C-alpha positions, -999 to +999 in steps of 0.1 A: -372+358-855-368+339-811-380+345-784-350+367-774-348+385-803-378+399-800-377+410-758-346+425-774-367+442-803-391+451-779-367+466-750-380+439-722-357+426-696-371+394-678-372+400-641-353+368-619-378+343-613-395+362-585-389+330-554-424+319-533-433+329-500-447+304-487-446+263-486-456+259-531-430+260-560-430+293-588-441+261-613-441+223-621-439+203-650-459+177-655-452+162-691-454+185-719-471+210-698-460+239-671-482+246-644-470+281-635-480+294-598-495+326-602-477+363-600-483+395-581-464+424-593-436+423-574-403+439-588-366+440-569-374+469-560-407+453-539-439+452-549-465+481-568-495+487-581-509+480-543-543+487-538-578+482-551-586+490-592-617+511-593-607+527-558-565+540-555-561+525-591-573+534-625-579+503-651-546+520-669-527+505-634-546+473-634-535+463-673-502+476-664-501+457-638-510+422-654-485+431-676-461+432-650-474+400-637-471+382-667-436+392-674-427+374-640-447+339-659-420+347-686-393+344-661-410+315-649-417+295-674-378+308-687-368+289-653-387+257-660-374+257-695-338+256-688-332+289-691-339+282-729-380+304-746-379+283-774-388+258-755-423+268-750-446+256-778-477+277-765-495+291-738-526+274-732-545+295-709-536+318-687-564+334-653-560+367-644-574+375-609-583+411-608-587+429-572-612+453-579-643+474-563-680+458-561-693+466-595-659+467-618-670+447-648-635+455-669-614+420-659-611+413-694-596+446-704-567+442-667-566+412-682-553+423-719-524+435-696-506+399-693-523+385-730-511+414-753-478+409-732-475+370-743-488+375-780-460+406-783-432+380-770-445+347-784-468+356-817-493+332-821-481+310-796-489+329-773-525+335-776-546+314-754-576+313-733-583+326-701-602+334-679-601+371-661-615+369-622-627+391-602-611+390-563-627+410-531-586+406-521-552+395-533-520+385-515-508+418-498-532+437-519-517+437-553-540+448-582-535+411-600-521+382-602-521+360-631-511+322-632-506+305-666-500+266-682-476+266-711-469+240-739-430+232-737-415+207-760 
């Protein structure tokens, strides 16, 4: 099954890839790798999941926020691949930053929102190395930010 067919089967519509809001590019291709810049919880309607996990937001909110960031990562990857997600050979490495209260320990569970999405969409090629990191704050007070390295053909 193609990635596009899998997206359709999962009823996932990718957003337009968000444009950068500062002095950086959304992705860099170097050799066979695509480095996707940190993606936040941006939707066409604006930011979602604004707040701190463990305070204004629940664990489930955090997981949904990470999934939304993952959708934005896939949208950037699609743009990097000229619209052809079949070029993605593997999701290599993912870093998930979680805006959480001090003492929060469920960063891996939040990060699963993005990780599970990558496996749903890319199958075994979506399995990746990962870091789940707590942050005292994130840009615009979003709950999560996700960056990724992908191998392409």
